[in-house]
N, C-alpha and C positions, 0 to 999 in steps of 0.2 A: 689332504686333511688340513684343517686350519686350526691353529692354536689360538685361543683367546685368553689372554691373561688379564686379570683385573685386580686392582688393589694390592699390588705386590711391590715390595721395596727390594731393590738389589737383584732383581731377576735378570737384568741385562748382562751381568757378569757370568751367568751360567750358559752353557751351550745348549741350544735346542736339540731335541732328540732327532735321530735319523728318521726320515719320513718314508716309510715303506707302506705303500697302499695295500699290499697283499696281507700283511700281518699287523693290522691295526692294534689288536689286543696285545701282542708281544711288544710293540712299540710303546704303548701306553705303560705297560709294566716296566719296561726298561727305563723309560723316561722318569717314572716316579722313583725307581730304584737309584738312579743317578742324581736325584734331588732336583730335577727340573720338571715342571715349574715349582716354585717354592710351595710349601704346605699351606700357606695362607691364601693362595690364589684359588680362583674358581675357574674350572674349565667348562666351556659351553660345547658339549658334545651331545649328539643324539643318543638316546638310550640304546639304539641298535648297535652302536660301536662298543659300548661298554659291556652290554649283556645281549649277545645275539639270540639267546634262547627266549627272550621275552616277546619278540616280534617274529612274525613269519618272514623268512629271508627272501622268498620269491615274490615278485610283484604280481605274477600271473595268478597265484593262489589268492592274494589279497584282492585283486580285481574281481575274481570269480566269487569270492565271499561277499564283496560289496554288491555285486549284481544279484546275488541270490538271497539277499536279506532286505527287509523293508527299509526304505529311506524316508527322510522327512523333507518337506518343502520349506521355503523360507518362512512361511507363516505358521509352521509347526504341524502341518497336517502330514499324516503318514500315507505313503503310497506303497502299493504292492510291489513285491520283488519280481524279478524275471526268472523264467525257467529256460536256461540255454538249450535244453533238449526238446523243448516244445516246438512243434511244427509251425504253430501260429506266430510265435515270436521269431522263429527263423525267417518266416516270410516278411515280417515287419522289418527286421534287420536288413534283409536283402533289398527291400524297397528304399530304405534310408541310405544304403550304400551305393545306389545307382549312380553311375558316373555323371549323369546330366545335372545332378545336384551339387557337384563338387565346386563349381565356380561361383554360382549365385545363391546357393542354398535352396531351401524348399519351403513351400507354404502348406497350409492345411489342405487347400484344394489339390495341390500336386500329389500329396500323399494319399488323399482320398481316391484320386483317379487311378493311381498305381495299385492301391489295395483292391479296388473294384475289379481289376483284371486278374486277381489271384483268389484262391479260396479262403482268404482271411474273413473271419466272421464279423463283417460290418452290419450295422442295423439295417433292417429291410426298408425302413422309412427314411427317405432322403433328408428330411429336416432334422433327424437325430444324428446323422453321420458327422457333421462338423463338430458337434459337442463331444462325440466319441473320440475323434482324432485329437481334439484339444486335450482331453484327459490323457490320451496316450503321450502327447507332447509333454504334459506336466510330469508324467511318470518318468519319461526318458530324461527330462531335464533334472529331476530330483536325483537320479542316479548318475548324472554327469555325462551322459552319452551324447546329448545335443546341447547347443548353446544358442541363444538368441542373437541375431544380427541387430545391432543398435539402430534405432530410428527406422525400422521397417517391420513388415509382418513376416519376415523370413527367419528361418532357423538354419543352422549348419551342424554337421556332425563334428564333435570335438575330436582332437587327436587321440585322447584316451578312449573315447567312444568308438572311433574307427578301429582301434586295436582290439578293444573288448568285443565288439560285435563281430568282427572278422574271426576272432578266435572262437567265439560261440558257434558260428556257422561251421567252422572247421571241426569243432568238437563233435557236433551232431552228424556231419556228413562223412568225416574221415576217421577221426580217432575212436569214437564210440563203436562203430561197426567193426573196426579191426580188433579192438580190445574184446568185444563180445565174441568174435570168431575165435580168438586165441583162448578164451576162457572156456569155451564149450568142448 
C-alpha cells in the first residue's frame, strides 16, 4: 500500500502507520486515530480500499459482467455482449485460442478458415464472410479480448482475453454441467 501525502506541514515528525496488507481498513483506522497523516492532507487511495462494499471484490465476476454487457467502440458505437454459455461463442473462443496463433497472431483469413471447419454459422456467400469476421473482431476488440498488432493486419489474444475466454469455455464445459447435475 502506498501513502501519498500532499500539502502537509509537519508530517515528517509523525511515524507512518504499520503497513499490513491483510487488514487495510484496520490500518487506515489506526493511522487516522494516531494522527498520521495530518488532517489537512489528502490520501490517494482507491475507493475499494476505503469501502469494499461499493465494488465487487472478485475480478472474475467483474470480467464476466463486462463480457455479458454491451460495450462501446472508440467511435461510440455499441457492440453486442457475449453469452459464455452459447455453443457458437464457445466455438469462436476455441478458434481464437488455438496454439498456432500464439506467436504471430491471426488474420481474418486464418479465423475464417478455422471457423469454416466448425459448425459456426458463417454466411453462405463467400464474399460476405470477411465482413462478418471483421465485425466479430470489432466486437472482440471492444470487449478487450483481442488487440491489434501494430503495423500489420494481424490480431492477438490479450492476456485478459485469454483468461476470460478460457474461463468461459470451462464454465460451459465443466462448471455448468456439474452444477446442473447437483441441483437436480
